[in-house]
Predicted model as a PDB file, atoms N, CA, C, CB and O in Angstrom, pLDDT in the B-factor column:
MODEL        1                                                                  
ATOM      1  N   UNK A   1     105.937  92.900 132.336  1.00 55.00           N  
ATOM      2  CA  UNK A   1     106.365  91.910 132.865  1.00 55.00           C  
ATOM      3  C   UNK A   1     106.152  91.786 131.326  1.00 55.00           C  
ATOM      4  CB  UNK A   1     105.797  91.095 134.152  1.00 55.00           C  
ATOM      5  O   UNK A   1     105.045  92.019 130.841  1.00 55.00           O  
ATOM      6  N   UNK A   2     107.451  91.338 130.391  1.00 62.00           N  
ATOM      7  CA  UNK A   2     107.829  91.548 128.791  1.00 62.00           C  
ATOM      8  C   UNK A   2     109.359  89.926 128.982  1.00 62.00           C  
ATOM      9  CB  UNK A   2     108.705  94.013 128.321  1.00 62.00           C  
ATOM     10  O   UNK A   2     110.416  89.511 129.458  1.00 62.00           O  
ATOM     11  N   UNK A   3     107.726  89.664 127.807  1.00 66.00           N  
ATOM     12  CA  UNK A   3     108.408  88.271 127.233  1.00 66.00           C  
ATOM     13  C   UNK A   3     109.113  88.426 125.776  1.00 66.00           C  
ATOM     14  CB  UNK A   3     107.181  87.052 127.063  1.00 66.00           C  
ATOM     15  O   UNK A   3     108.722  88.999 124.759  1.00 66.00           O  
ATOM     16  N   UNK A   4     110.761  87.414 126.172  1.00 72.00           N  
ATOM     17  CA  UNK A   4     111.214  88.395 124.868  1.00 72.00           C  
ATOM     18  C   UNK A   4     111.674  89.469 124.340  1.00 72.00           C  
ATOM     19  CB  UNK A   4     110.708  88.582 124.392  1.00 72.00           C  
ATOM     20  O   UNK A   4     112.287  89.640 123.286  1.00 72.00           O  
ATOM     21  N   UNK A   5     111.174  90.542 125.540  1.00 71.00           N  
ATOM     22  CA  UNK A   5     111.662  91.439 124.889  1.00 71.00           C  
ATOM     23  C   UNK A   5     110.280  92.144 124.422  1.00 71.00           C  
ATOM     24  CB  UNK A   5     112.663  90.909 123.848  1.00 71.00           C  
ATOM     25  O   UNK A   5     110.082  93.273 123.971  1.00 71.00           O  
ATOM     26  N   UNK A   6     109.603  91.323 124.629  1.00 71.00           N  
ATOM     27  CA  UNK A   6     108.734  91.478 123.403  1.00 71.00           C  
ATOM     28  C   UNK A   6     106.782  92.321 124.697  1.00 71.00           C  
ATOM     29  CB  UNK A   6     108.575  89.059 122.257  1.00 71.00           C  
ATOM     30  O   UNK A   6     105.793  91.694 125.076  1.00 71.00           O  
ATOM     31  N   UNK A   7     107.215  94.101 124.925  1.00 68.00           N  
ATOM     32  CA  UNK A   7     106.285  94.699 125.385  1.00 68.00           C  
ATOM     33  C   UNK A   7     104.495  94.157 125.379  1.00 68.00           C  
ATOM     34  CB  UNK A   7     106.580  95.814 124.733  1.00 68.00           C  
ATOM     35  O   UNK A   7     103.975  93.672 124.374  1.00 68.00           O  
ATOM     36  N   UNK A   8     103.871  94.332 126.495  1.00 71.00           N  
ATOM     37  CA  UNK A   8     102.109  94.120 125.774  1.00 71.00           C  
ATOM     38  C   UNK A   8     101.604  94.471 124.805  1.00 71.00           C  
ATOM     39  CB  UNK A   8     101.115  94.592 126.312  1.00 71.00           C  
ATOM     40  O   UNK A   8     100.835  93.973 123.984  1.00 71.00           O  
ATOM     41  N   UNK A   9     102.166  95.532 124.962  1.00 71.00           N  
ATOM     42  CA  UNK A   9     101.459  96.337 123.792  1.00 71.00           C  
ATOM     43  C   UNK A   9     102.327  97.063 122.342  1.00 71.00           C  
ATOM     44  CB  UNK A   9     100.772  97.591 124.618  1.00 71.00           C  
ATOM     45  O   UNK A   9     103.167  97.963 122.356  1.00 71.00           O  
ATOM     46  N   UNK A  10     101.854  96.417 121.335  1.00 73.00           N  
ATOM     47  CA  UNK A  10     102.797  96.707 120.089  1.00 73.00           C  
ATOM     48  C   UNK A  10     103.756  97.903 119.763  1.00 73.00           C  
ATOM     49  CB  UNK A  10     102.001  96.741 119.062  1.00 73.00           C  
ATOM     50  O   UNK A  10     103.224  98.953 119.402  1.00 73.00           O  
ATOM     51  N   UNK A  11     104.576  97.866 119.821  1.00 73.00           N  
ATOM     52  CA  UNK A  11     105.406 100.263 119.426  1.00 73.00           C  
ATOM     53  C   UNK A  11     104.309 100.700 118.179  1.00 73.00           C  
ATOM     54  CB  UNK A  11     108.111 100.534 118.133  1.00 73.00           C  
ATOM     55  O   UNK A  11     104.147 100.011 117.172  1.00 73.00           O  
ATOM     56  N   UNK A  12     103.748 101.705 118.396  1.00 83.00           N  
ATOM     57  CA  UNK A  12     102.568 101.882 117.279  1.00 83.00           C  
ATOM     58  C   UNK A  12     103.797 101.979 115.678  1.00 83.00           C  
ATOM     59  CB  UNK A  12     101.334 103.832 117.703  1.00 83.00           C  
ATOM     60  O   UNK A  12     105.028 101.992 115.669  1.00 83.00           O  
ATOM     61  N   UNK A  13     103.004 102.020 114.739  1.00 80.00           N  
ATOM     62  CA  UNK A  13     103.817 102.050 113.994  1.00 80.00           C  
ATOM     63  C   UNK A  13     103.252 103.244 112.117  1.00 80.00           C  
ATOM     64  CB  UNK A  13     104.098 100.286 114.011  1.00 80.00           C  
ATOM     65  O   UNK A  13     103.808 103.760 111.147  1.00 80.00           O  
ATOM     66  N   UNK A  14     101.530 103.020 112.834  1.00 83.00           N  
ATOM     67  CA  UNK A  14     100.919 103.469 111.479  1.00 83.00           C  
ATOM     68  C   UNK A  14     100.039 104.964 111.841  1.00 83.00           C  
ATOM     69  CB  UNK A  14      99.772 102.091 110.817  1.00 83.00           C  
ATOM     70  O   UNK A  14      99.109 105.566 111.305  1.00 83.00           O  
ATOM     71  N   UNK A  15     101.036 105.206 113.251  1.00 89.00           N  
ATOM     72  CA  UNK A  15     100.140 106.594 113.494  1.00 89.00           C  
ATOM     73  C   UNK A  15     101.071 107.375 113.705  1.00 89.00           C  
ATOM     74  CB  UNK A  15      99.067 106.717 114.679  1.00 89.00           C  
ATOM     75  O   UNK A  15     100.704 108.549 113.668  1.00 89.00           O  
ATOM     76  N   UNK A  16     102.619 107.157 114.008  1.00 90.00           N  
ATOM     77  CA  UNK A  16     103.726 108.235 114.019  1.00 90.00           C  
ATOM     78  C   UNK A  16     104.214 108.529 111.945  1.00 90.00           C  
ATOM     79  CB  UNK A  16     105.396 107.347 115.264  1.00 90.00           C  
ATOM     80  O   UNK A  16     104.667 109.554 111.434  1.00 90.00           O  
ATOM     81  N   UNK A  17     103.923 107.387 111.367  1.00 93.00           N  
ATOM     82  CA  UNK A  17     104.061 107.742 109.929  1.00 93.00           C  
ATOM     83  C   UNK A  17     102.652 108.614 108.870  1.00 93.00           C  
ATOM     84  CB  UNK A  17     104.390 106.206 109.324  1.00 93.00           C  
ATOM     85  O   UNK A  17     102.538 109.454 107.977  1.00 93.00           O  
ATOM     86  N   UNK A  18     102.178 108.102 109.359  1.00 94.00           N  
ATOM     87  CA  UNK A  18     100.863 109.882 108.787  1.00 94.00           C  
ATOM     88  C   UNK A  18     100.947 110.722 107.984  1.00 94.00           C  
ATOM     89  CB  UNK A  18     100.625 111.083 109.627  1.00 94.00           C  
ATOM     90  O   UNK A  18     100.075 111.085 107.194  1.00 94.00           O  
ATOM     91  N   UNK A  19     102.370 111.246 108.152  1.00 96.00           N  
ATOM     92  CA  UNK A  19     102.836 112.781 107.370  1.00 96.00           C  
ATOM     93  C   UNK A  19     103.009 111.896 106.332  1.00 96.00           C  
ATOM     94  CB  UNK A  19     104.340 113.928 107.882  1.00 96.00           C  
ATOM     95  O   UNK A  19     102.350 111.820 105.295  1.00 96.00           O  
ATOM     96  N   UNK A  20     104.786 110.638 107.008  1.00 97.00           N  
ATOM     97  CA  UNK A  20     105.023 111.119 105.467  1.00 97.00           C  
ATOM     98  C   UNK A  20     103.879 109.791 103.762  1.00 97.00           C  
ATOM     99  CB  UNK A  20     107.447 110.846 105.376  1.00 97.00           C  
ATOM    100  O   UNK A  20     103.987 109.832 102.536  1.00 97.00           O  
ATOM    101  N   UNK A  21     102.905 108.812 104.776  1.00 96.00           N  
ATOM    102  CA  UNK A  21     102.257 108.422 103.839  1.00 96.00           C  
ATOM    103  C   UNK A  21     100.975 109.592 103.416  1.00 96.00           C  
ATOM    104  CB  UNK A  21     101.846 107.027 104.270  1.00 96.00           C  
ATOM    105  O   UNK A  21     100.283 109.095 102.527  1.00 96.00           O  
ATOM    106  N   UNK A  22     100.517 110.899 103.785  1.00 97.00           N  
ATOM    107  CA  UNK A  22      99.749 112.046 103.318  1.00 97.00           C  
ATOM    108  C   UNK A  22     100.514 112.354 102.239  1.00 97.00           C  
ATOM    109  CB  UNK A  22      99.535 113.223 104.285  1.00 97.00           C  
ATOM    110  O   UNK A  22      99.925 112.288 101.160  1.00 97.00           O  
ATOM    111  N   UNK A  23     101.939 112.750 102.213  1.00 98.00           N  
ATOM    112  CA  UNK A  23     102.891 113.180 101.904  1.00 98.00           C  
ATOM    113  C   UNK A  23     103.367 112.520 100.152  1.00 98.00           C  
ATOM    114  CB  UNK A  23     103.731 112.894 103.161  1.00 98.00           C  
ATOM    115  O   UNK A  23     103.511 113.274  99.190  1.00 98.00           O  
ATOM    116  N   UNK A  24     103.540 111.031 100.090  1.00 98.00           N  
ATOM    117  CA  UNK A  24     103.351 110.723  99.786  1.00 98.00           C  
ATOM    118  C   UNK A  24     102.504 110.023  98.393  1.00 98.00           C  
ATOM    119  CB  UNK A  24     103.575 110.930 100.441  1.00 98.00           C  
ATOM    120  O   UNK A  24     102.762 109.281  97.446  1.00 98.00           O  
ATOM    121  N   UNK A  25     101.382 110.757  98.934  1.00 98.00           N  
ATOM    122  CA  UNK A  25      99.883 109.788  98.765  1.00 98.00           C  
ATOM    123  C   UNK A  25      99.960 111.975  97.315  1.00 98.00           C  
ATOM    124  CB  UNK A  25      97.956 109.328 101.319  1.00 98.00           C  
ATOM    125  O   UNK A  25      99.913 112.144  96.097  1.00 98.00           O  
ATOM    126  N   UNK A  26     100.044 112.650  98.142  1.00 98.00           N  
ATOM    127  CA  UNK A  26     100.070 114.154  97.800  1.00 98.00           C  
ATOM    128  C   UNK A  26     101.118 114.578  96.236  1.00 98.00           C  
ATOM    129  CB  UNK A  26     100.804 114.964  99.364  1.00 98.00           C  
ATOM    130  O   UNK A  26     100.999 115.507  95.438  1.00 98.00           O  
ATOM    131  N   UNK A  27     101.855 113.725  96.286  1.00 98.00           N  
ATOM    132  CA  UNK A  27     103.327 113.453  95.477  1.00 98.00           C  
ATOM    133  C   UNK A  27     102.750 113.112  93.830  1.00 98.00           C  
ATOM    134  CB  UNK A  27     104.375 111.798  96.292  1.00 98.00           C  
ATOM    135  O   UNK A  27     102.665 113.739  92.773  1.00 98.00           O  
ATOM    136  N   UNK A  28     102.350 111.432  94.435  1.00 98.00           N  
ATOM    137  CA  UNK A  28     102.234 110.480  93.382  1.00 98.00           C  
ATOM    138  C   UNK A  28     100.927 110.846  92.894  1.00 98.00           C  
ATOM    139  CB  UNK A  28     102.379 108.972  93.798  1.00 98.00           C  
ATOM    140  O   UNK A  28     100.562 110.296  91.856  1.00 98.00           O  
ATOM    141  N   UNK A  29     100.078 111.756  93.506  1.00 98.00           N  
ATOM    142  CA  UNK A  29      98.982 112.148  92.432  1.00 98.00           C  
ATOM    143  C   UNK A  29      99.203 113.627  91.604  1.00 98.00           C  
ATOM    144  CB  UNK A  29      97.504 112.239  93.264  1.00 98.00           C  
ATOM    145  O   UNK A  29      98.694 113.790  90.495  1.00 98.00           O  
ATOM    146  N   UNK A  30     100.117 114.808  92.348  1.00 98.00           N  
ATOM    147  CA  UNK A  30     100.311 115.624  91.284  1.00 98.00           C  
ATOM    148  C   UNK A  30     101.835 115.394  90.995  1.00 98.00           C  
ATOM    149  CB  UNK A  30      99.877 117.125  91.587  1.00 98.00           C  
ATOM    150  O   UNK A  30     102.602 116.133  91.613  1.00 98.00           O  
ATOM    151  N   UNK A  31     102.244 114.699  90.353  1.00 98.00           N  
ATOM    152  CA  UNK A  31     103.958 113.932  89.599  1.00 98.00           C  
ATOM    153  C   UNK A  31     102.997 112.944  87.681  1.00 98.00           C  
ATOM    154  CB  UNK A  31     105.028 111.693  91.623  1.00 98.00           C  
ATOM    155  O   UNK A  31     103.297 112.746  86.504  1.00 98.00           O  
ATOM    156  N   UNK A  32     101.597 112.633  88.840  1.00 97.00           N  
ATOM    157  CA  UNK A  32     101.267 112.118  87.550  1.00 97.00           C  
ATOM    158  C   UNK A  32     100.210 112.804  87.000  1.00 97.00           C  
ATOM    159  CB  UNK A  32     100.968 110.765  87.565  1.00 97.00           C  
ATOM    160  O   UNK A  32      99.832 112.489  85.872  1.00 97.00           O  
ATOM    161  N   UNK A  33      99.558 113.877  87.734  1.00 97.00           N  
ATOM    162  CA  UNK A  33      99.297 114.789  86.940  1.00 97.00           C  
ATOM    163  C   UNK A  33     100.115 115.880  86.116  1.00 97.00           C  
ATOM    164  CB  UNK A  33      98.639 115.221  87.535  1.00 97.00           C  
ATOM    165  O   UNK A  33      99.503 116.489  85.238  1.00 97.00           O  
ATOM    166  N   UNK A  34     101.196 116.110  86.298  1.00 97.00           N  
ATOM    167  CA  UNK A  34     101.938 116.478  85.595  1.00 97.00           C  
ATOM    168  C   UNK A  34     102.394 116.096  84.415  1.00 97.00           C  
ATOM    169  CB  UNK A  34     102.523 116.569  86.097  1.00 97.00           C  
ATOM    170  O   UNK A  34     102.672 116.796  83.442  1.00 97.00           O  
ATOM    171  N   UNK A  35     102.461 114.889  84.556  1.00 94.00           N  
ATOM    172  CA  UNK A  35     103.177 113.520  83.661  1.00 94.00           C  
ATOM    173  C   UNK A  35     102.137 113.302  82.505  1.00 94.00           C  
ATOM    174  CB  UNK A  35     103.337 111.836  84.699  1.00 94.00           C  
ATOM    175  O   UNK A  35     102.514 112.692  81.505  1.00 94.00           O  
ATOM    176  N   UNK A  36     100.655 113.837  82.597  1.00 93.00           N  
ATOM    177  CA  UNK A  36      99.653 113.483  81.819  1.00 93.00           C  
ATOM    178  C   UNK A  36      99.497 114.332  81.030  1.00 93.00           C  
ATOM    179  CB  UNK A  36      98.620 113.213  82.332  1.00 93.00           C  
ATOM    180  O   UNK A  36      99.164 114.184  79.855  1.00 93.00           O  
ATOM    181  N   UNK A  37      99.836 115.817  81.874  1.00 94.00           N  
ATOM    182  CA  UNK A  37     100.000 117.029  80.976  1.00 94.00           C  
ATOM    183  C   UNK A  37     101.130 117.493  80.370  1.00 94.00           C  
ATOM    184  CB  UNK A  37      99.668 118.001  81.547  1.00 94.00           C  
ATOM    185  O   UNK A  37     101.450 118.486  79.717  1.00 94.00           O  
ATOM    186  N   UNK A  38     101.572 116.632  80.715  1.00 92.00           N  
ATOM    187  CA  UNK A  38     103.124 116.683  79.642  1.00 92.00           C  
ATOM    188  C   UNK A  38     102.815 115.441  78.755  1.00 92.00           C  
ATOM    189  CB  UNK A  38     104.976 116.387  80.625  1.00 92.00           C  
ATOM    190  O   UNK A  38     102.618 114.438  79.440  1.00 92.00           O  
ATOM    191  N   UNK A  39     102.773 115.354  78.166  1.00 90.00           N  
ATOM    192  CA  UNK A  39     102.552 114.007  77.658  1.00 90.00           C  
ATOM    193  C   UNK A  39     101.187 114.414  76.097  1.00 90.00           C  
ATOM    194  CB  UNK A  39     101.819 112.817  79.339  1.00 90.00           C  
ATOM    195  O   UNK A  39     101.118 114.327  74.871  1.00 90.00           O  
ATOM    196  N   UNK A  40     100.183 114.956  77.540  1.00 90.00           N  
ATOM    197  CA  UNK A  40      99.118 115.670  75.668  1.00 90.00           C  
ATOM    198  C   UNK A  40      99.552 116.877  75.982  1.00 90.00           C  
ATOM    199  CB  UNK A  40      96.831 115.702  75.365  1.00 90.00           C  
ATOM    200  O   UNK A  40      98.979 117.403  76.936  1.00 90.00           O  
ATOM    201  N   UNK A  41     100.358 117.445  75.486  1.00 90.00           N  
ATOM    202  CA  UNK A  41     100.609 118.912  75.636  1.00 90.00           C  
ATOM    203  C   UNK A  41     100.766 118.576  73.461  1.00 90.00           C  
ATOM    204  CB  UNK A  41     102.495 119.594  77.081  1.00 90.00           C  
ATOM    205  O   UNK A  41     100.615 117.731  72.580  1.00 90.00           O  
ATOM    206  N   UNK A  42     101.254 120.318  73.793  1.00 88.00           N  
ATOM    207  CA  UNK A  42     100.717 120.367  71.555  1.00 88.00           C  
ATOM    208  C   UNK A  42     102.647 119.607  71.082  1.00 88.00           C  
ATOM    209  CB  UNK A  42     100.374 123.470  70.358  1.00 88.00           C  
ATOM    210  O   UNK A  42     103.150 118.836  70.265  1.00 88.00           O  
ATOM    211  N   UNK A  43     103.043 120.429  72.169  1.00 89.00           N  
ATOM    212  CA  UNK A  43     104.545 119.888  71.637  1.00 89.00           C  
ATOM    213  C   UNK A  43     104.070 118.494  71.483  1.00 89.00           C  
ATOM    214  CB  UNK A  43     106.038 120.053  72.789  1.00 89.00           C  
ATOM    215  O   UNK A  43     104.361 118.132  70.343  1.00 89.00           O  
ATOM    216  N   UNK A  44     103.527 117.653  72.068  1.00 88.00           N  
ATOM    217  CA  UNK A  44     104.412 116.062  72.422  1.00 88.00           C  
ATOM    218  C   UNK A  44     103.744 114.785  71.705  1.00 88.00           C  
ATOM    219  CB  UNK A  44     104.347 115.616  74.290  1.00 88.00           C  
ATOM    220  O   UNK A  44     104.215 113.776  71.180  1.00 88.00           O  
ATOM    221  N   UNK A  45     101.764 115.523  72.018  1.00 86.00           N  
ATOM    222  CA  UNK A  45     101.194 115.465  71.380  1.00 86.00           C  
ATOM    223  C   UNK A  45     100.624 113.999  69.881  1.00 86.00           C  
ATOM    224  CB  UNK A  45     101.675 116.511  71.360  1.00 86.00           C  
ATOM    225  O   UNK A  45      99.827 113.180  69.421  1.00 86.00           O  
ATOM    226  N   UNK A  46     101.696 114.611  69.850  1.00 85.00           N  
ATOM    227  CA  UNK A  46     101.653 113.899  67.511  1.00 85.00           C  
ATOM    228  C   UNK A  46     103.331 113.290  67.679  1.00 85.00           C  
ATOM    229  CB  UNK A  46     101.621 116.108  65.379  1.00 85.00           C  
ATOM    230  O   UNK A  46     103.381 112.380  66.852  1.00 85.00           O  
ATOM    231  N   UNK A  47     104.436 113.368  68.238  1.00 87.00           N  
ATOM    232  CA  UNK A  47     105.260 112.563  68.168  1.00 87.00           C  
ATOM    233  C   UNK A  47     105.324 111.374  68.262  1.00 87.00           C  
ATOM    234  CB  UNK A  47     105.785 112.797  68.618  1.00 87.00           C  
ATOM    235  O   UNK A  47     104.658 110.948  69.205  1.00 87.00           O  
ATOM    236  N   UNK A  48     105.797 110.693  67.741  1.00 87.00           N  
ATOM    237  CA  UNK A  48     105.654 109.333  67.416  1.00 87.00           C  
ATOM    238  C   UNK A  48     106.211 108.809  68.245  1.00 87.00           C  
ATOM    239  CB  UNK A  48     106.027 108.880  66.298  1.00 87.00           C  
ATOM    240  O   UNK A  48     105.832 107.648  68.398  1.00 87.00           O  
ATOM    241  N   UNK A  49     107.361 109.283  69.218  1.00 91.00           N  
ATOM    242  CA  UNK A  49     108.532 108.308  70.323  1.00 91.00           C  
ATOM    243  C   UNK A  49     106.840 108.454  70.977  1.00 91.00           C  
ATOM    244  CB  UNK A  49     110.578 109.211  71.460  1.00 91.00           C  
ATOM    245  O   UNK A  49     106.585 107.293  71.295  1.00 91.00           O  
ATOM    246  N   UNK A  50     105.590 109.320  71.318  1.00 90.00           N  
ATOM    247  CA  UNK A  50     105.042 109.381  72.576  1.00 90.00           C  
ATOM    248  C   UNK A  50     104.352 108.112  73.052  1.00 90.00           C  
ATOM    249  CB  UNK A  50     104.156 110.456  72.604  1.00 90.00           C  
ATOM    250  O   UNK A  50     103.166 108.418  72.929  1.00 90.00           O  
ATOM    251  N   UNK A  51     104.389 106.898  73.512  1.00 89.00           N  
ATOM    252  CA  UNK A  51     103.082 106.294  73.980  1.00 89.00           C  
ATOM    253  C   UNK A  51     101.299 106.295  73.663  1.00 89.00           C  
ATOM    254  CB  UNK A  51     103.192 106.679  75.045  1.00 89.00           C  
ATOM    255  O   UNK A  51     100.362 105.516  73.483  1.00 89.00           O  
ATOM    256  N   UNK A  52     101.463 107.051  73.707  1.00 88.00           N  
ATOM    257  CA  UNK A  52      99.755 107.830  74.296  1.00 88.00           C  
ATOM    258  C   UNK A  52      99.283 108.725  73.064  1.00 88.00           C  
ATOM    259  CB  UNK A  52      99.908 109.178  75.974  1.00 88.00           C  
ATOM    260  O   UNK A  52      98.469 109.628  73.257  1.00 88.00           O  
ATOM    261  N   UNK A  53      99.826 108.454  71.730  1.00 87.00           N  
ATOM    262  CA  UNK A  53      99.852 109.077  70.590  1.00 87.00           C  
ATOM    263  C   UNK A  53      98.443 108.659  70.355  1.00 87.00           C  
ATOM    264  CB  UNK A  53     100.992 108.717  69.563  1.00 87.00           C  
ATOM    265  O   UNK A  53      97.309 109.013  70.678  1.00 87.00           O  
ATOM    266  N   UNK A  54      98.961 107.857  69.731  1.00 87.00           N  
ATOM    267  CA  UNK A  54      97.291 107.131  69.094  1.00 87.00           C  
ATOM    268  C   UNK A  54      96.142 107.237  70.201  1.00 87.00           C  
ATOM    269  CB  UNK A  54      97.394 105.157  68.724  1.00 87.00           C  
ATOM    270  O   UNK A  54      94.994 107.232  69.757  1.00 87.00           O  
ATOM    271  N   UNK A  55      96.285 107.320  71.414  1.00 88.00           N  
ATOM    272  CA  UNK A  55      94.957 107.291  71.865  1.00 88.00           C  
ATOM    273  C   UNK A  55      94.499 109.068  72.777  1.00 88.00           C  
ATOM    274  CB  UNK A  55      94.932 105.729  73.010  1.00 88.00           C  
ATOM    275  O   UNK A  55      93.450 109.268  73.388  1.00 88.00           O  
ATOM    276  N   UNK A  56      95.582 110.040  72.597  1.00 87.00           N  
ATOM    277  CA  UNK A  56      95.233 111.211  72.254  1.00 87.00           C  
ATOM    278  C   UNK A  56      94.913 111.461  71.198  1.00 87.00           C  
ATOM    279  CB  UNK A  56      95.877 111.892  72.463  1.00 87.00           C  
ATOM    280  O   UNK A  56      94.012 112.274  71.407  1.00 87.00           O  
ATOM    281  N   UNK A  57      95.068 111.254  69.209  1.00 85.00           N  
ATOM    282  CA  UNK A  57      94.439 111.613  68.693  1.00 85.00           C  
ATOM    283  C   UNK A  57      93.097 110.841  68.378  1.00 85.00           C  
ATOM    284  CB  UNK A  57      95.106 111.946  68.006  1.00 85.00           C  
ATOM    285  O   UNK A  57      92.722 110.890  67.206  1.00 85.00           O  
ATOM    286  N   UNK A  58      92.281 110.090  69.337  1.00 87.00           N  
ATOM    287  CA  UNK A  58      91.657 109.614  69.149  1.00 87.00           C  
ATOM    288  C   UNK A  58      90.571 110.508  70.310  1.00 87.00           C  
ATOM    289  CB  UNK A  58      92.114 108.320  69.040  1.00 87.00           C  
ATOM    290  O   UNK A  58      89.983 111.535  69.972  1.00 87.00           O  
ATOM    291  N   UNK A  59      90.484 110.042  71.357  1.00 85.00           N  
ATOM    292  CA  UNK A  59      90.259 111.240  71.947  1.00 85.00           C  
ATOM    293  C   UNK A  59      90.296 112.438  71.791  1.00 85.00           C  
ATOM    294  CB  UNK A  59      90.632 111.282  72.549  1.00 85.00           C  
ATOM    295  O   UNK A  59      89.640 113.082  72.609  1.00 85.00           O  
ATOM    296  N   UNK A  60      90.677 112.833  71.246  1.00 76.00           N  
ATOM    297  CA  UNK A  60      90.480 114.837  70.075  1.00 76.00           C  
ATOM    298  C   UNK A  60      90.424 114.758  69.060  1.00 76.00           C  
ATOM    299  CB  UNK A  60      91.637 116.097  69.884  1.00 76.00           C  
ATOM    300  O   UNK A  60      91.077 115.410  68.244  1.00 76.00           O  
ATOM    301  N   UNK A  61      89.061 113.351  68.698  1.00 73.00           N  
ATOM    302  CA  UNK A  61      88.609 113.387  67.856  1.00 73.00           C  
ATOM    303  C   UNK A  61      87.183 113.891  67.901  1.00 73.00           C  
ATOM    304  CB  UNK A  61      88.874 112.423  67.456  1.00 73.00           C  
ATOM    305  O   UNK A  61      86.702 114.651  67.061  1.00 73.00           O  
ATOM    306  N   UNK A  62      86.637 113.474  68.804  1.00 65.00           N  
ATOM    307  CA  UNK A  62      85.536 113.255  69.643  1.00 65.00           C  
ATOM    308  C   UNK A  62      84.837 114.731  70.080  1.00 65.00           C  
ATOM    309  CB  UNK A  62      86.066 112.393  70.921  1.00 65.00           C  
ATOM    310  O   UNK A  62      83.851 114.754  70.818  1.00 65.00           O  
TER     311      UNK A  62                                                      
ENDMDL                                                                          
END                                                                             
């Protein structure tokens, strides 16, 4: 018996969405790694427009 159209057990939400969550996690990780590699590349590490230039130069002296 359903009350106002609701079933006794809720429709599964997380179980059918696990591939999308896994793919989103992998995509986020890979894009962040590519961004980090791009920011730290020799061509852009010393560029004054790079917001991480000061941090990269401090790490390079260690």
